C-alpha positions as CSV (number, residue, x, y, z in Angstrom):
1,Q,-10.3,11.1,-8.5
2,Y,-12.4,8.0,-8.3
3,S,-16.1,8.5,-9.3
4,S,-19.6,6.9,-9.1
5,Q,-19.4,6.3,-12.8
6,M,-16.8,3.4,-12.4
7,I,-18.6,1.4,-9.6
8,N,-20.2,-1.0,-11.8
9,E,-17.4,-2.8,-13.0
10,Q,-14.5,-4.3,-11.2
11,P,-11.5,-2.7,-13.0
12,T,-8.3,-4.6,-14.5
13,A,-4.8,-3.8,-13.3
14,T,-2.4,-2.9,-16.6
15,D,0.6,-5.2,-17.2
16,E,3.3,-2.1,-15.9
17,C,1.6,-3.0,-12.3
18,E,3.1,-6.6,-12.3
19,D,5.7,-5.4,-14.0
20,K,6.8,-2.8,-11.4
21,Y,6.0,-5.0,-8.7
22,N,8.5,-7.8,-9.9
23,E,11.2,-5.3,-9.9
24,L,10.2,-4.6,-6.3
25,K,10.1,-8.2,-5.2
26,Y,12.9,-9.8,-7.1
27,Q,15.2,-6.6,-7.4
28,R,14.5,-4.7,-4.4
29,K,14.7,-1.8,-6.9
30,Y,12.2,0.4,-5.5
31,R,10.7,1.3,-1.8
32,F,7.2,1.5,-2.3
33,L,4.5,1.7,-5.2
34,L,1.5,3.6,-5.2
35,F,-1.5,2.3,-7.4
36,G,-4.6,4.0,-8.4
37,L,-7.4,3.7,-10.7
38,D,-7.2,5.6,-14.3
39,E,-11.0,6.5,-14.6
40,Q,-11.0,6.7,-18.4
41,S,-9.5,3.1,-19.2
42,N,-10.8,1.5,-15.6
43,Q,-7.7,0.2,-15.0
44,I,-5.6,0.2,-12.1
45,V,-2.4,1.9,-12.8
46,P,1.0,2.4,-11.0
47,V,0.7,6.3,-9.5
48,A,3.8,7.0,-8.0
49,I,7.3,4.9,-7.5
50,G,9.3,5.4,-4.1
51,P,12.9,5.5,-5.0
52,K,15.0,2.9,-2.7
53,N,16.4,5.9,-0.8
54,A,12.8,7.1,-0.4
55,T,11.5,7.8,3.2
56,Y,8.5,6.6,5.5
57,T,7.4,10.6,5.5
58,E,7.2,10.4,1.4
59,F,5.2,6.9,1.5
60,V,2.8,8.3,4.2
61,D,2.4,11.9,2.2
62,A,1.8,10.0,-1.3
63,F,-1.8,9.0,0.0
64,P,-4.5,11.3,-0.9
65,D,-7.2,12.4,1.2
66,Q,-9.8,12.2,-1.3
67,D,-9.1,9.1,-3.1
68,I,-8.3,5.6,-2.6
69,R,-5.3,4.0,-3.5
70,W,-3.2,0.6,-3.3
71,A,0.3,0.3,-2.2
72,V,3.3,-2.2,-1.7
73,L,5.9,-1.1,0.4
74,D,9.8,-2.7,1.2
75,V,9.7,-2.5,5.2
76,D,13.2,-2.9,6.4
77,Y,13.5,-3.7,10.7
78,K,15.6,-5.3,12.9
79,T,15.0,-8.0,15.8
80,T,16.6,-7.8,19.1
81,E,19.0,-10.2,18.3
82,N,20.7,-7.7,15.5
83,A,18.9,-9.6,12.6
84,Q,17.9,-7.6,9.5
85,R,14.8,-8.3,8.1
86,S,12.8,-7.5,5.0
87,K,9.1,-7.8,4.2
88,L,6.6,-6.6,1.8
89,V,3.3,-5.3,3.0
90,F,0.3,-4.4,0.7
91,V,-1.5,-1.8,1.8
92,T,-5.2,-0.6,1.2
93,W,-5.7,3.0,1.2
94,V,-9.7,3.8,2.2
95,P,-9.3,7.2,3.7
96,D,-12.3,7.9,6.2
97,S,-12.0,11.5,4.9
98,L,-12.9,10.7,1.3
99,T,-16.2,12.1,0.5
100,R,-18.6,12.7,-2.5
101,V,-21.8,14.3,-3.3
102,S,-24.0,11.6,-1.3
103,L,-23.6,9.5,1.6
104,K,-24.2,6.4,-0.3
105,E,-21.7,7.3,-3.2
106,S,-19.3,8.0,-0.6
107,A,-19.9,4.4,1.2
108,T,-20.0,2.6,-2.2
109,L,-16.7,4.5,-3.3
110,K,-14.8,3.5,0.2
111,S,-16.4,-0.5,-0.2
112,N,-15.1,-0.8,-3.8
113,G,-11.7,0.6,-2.8
114,V,-11.5,-2.5,-0.4
115,F,-13.0,-4.8,-2.8
116,F,-10.9,-3.6,-5.8
117,S,-7.9,-4.3,-3.9
118,G,-8.1,-7.8,-4.7
119,V,-7.3,-7.0,-8.8
120,L,-3.6,-6.3,-7.1
121,K,-3.8,-9.0,-4.6
122,A,-4.7,-11.9,-7.3
123,I,-1.4,-10.7,-9.3
124,F,1.0,-9.9,-6.3
125,R,0.0,-13.1,-4.3
126,E,3.4,-14.8,-3.8
127,G,5.9,-12.1,-2.0
128,I,3.5,-10.4,0.2
129,S,4.1,-10.8,4.0
130,C,1.0,-8.6,5.1
131,Y,-1.8,-6.9,4.0
132,Y,-2.9,-3.6,5.8
133,Q,-5.9,-1.6,5.4
134,A,-5.3,2.1,6.0
135,N,-8.0,4.4,6.8
136,D,-6.3,7.7,7.9
137,H,-2.6,8.9,8.1
138,G,-2.6,7.5,12.0
139,D,-2.9,4.1,10.8
140,L,0.3,4.5,9.1
141,D,2.1,5.1,12.2
142,F,5.7,3.0,11.3
143,D,5.2,1.3,14.7
144,I,2.0,0.2,14.4
145,L,2.6,-1.0,10.7
146,L,5.8,-2.7,11.9
147,A,3.8,-4.4,14.9
148,K,1.5,-6.2,12.0
149,V,4.2,-6.8,9.5
150,S,6.5,-8.9,12.5
151,K,3.3,-10.4,14.1
152,Y,4.8,-14.0,13.6
153,E,8.4,-13.3,14.2
154,R,10.2,-15.2,16.5
155,D,12.7,-12.9,17.9
156,E,11.9,-9.5,19.7
157,I,11.4,-6.9,17.1
158,D,13.8,-3.8,17.8
159,F,11.3,-0.9,17.9
160,A,13.8,1.4,18.7
161,W,16.2,0.8,16.0
162,K,15.1,2.7,13.1
163,P,16.5,2.4,9.4
164,S,19.2,4.9,7.8
165,Q,16.8,6.0,5.4
166,D,13.9,6.6,7.7
167,L,11.9,3.2,7.1
């Protein structure tokens, strides 16, 4: 878990973060990538990789209640014109339930969760269609996320359609 000792320095991301992202972006090798902060090295590292057949439930369940995370998710959806779409979404996870010893420390950690997302956003700047912040599991409701992802879609979205892999 991320602690108050890490609040003074902005972390860096490992090369593996960019390598895994490129495999997702160019080869669609994974469904999602989840990143966390390694307190020992003060680096952002991949902490979970969802295989291509991972479900949306598995993605949501990967987020801890007491730690910050960042994720890239490959979202598939259809329009009412039956056009298949796939977009990459960057999710910043800063749970409201995150607590530490003091309110000040909790607030600092939550603030840094948002601030430190810039480290990954700089690396992933090409290919991400949507940036999304979630503060509880309710924010990760698929229909809410889909509405955000498809905000600029010309065609109407088929919210009744669900991918065969629950994503």
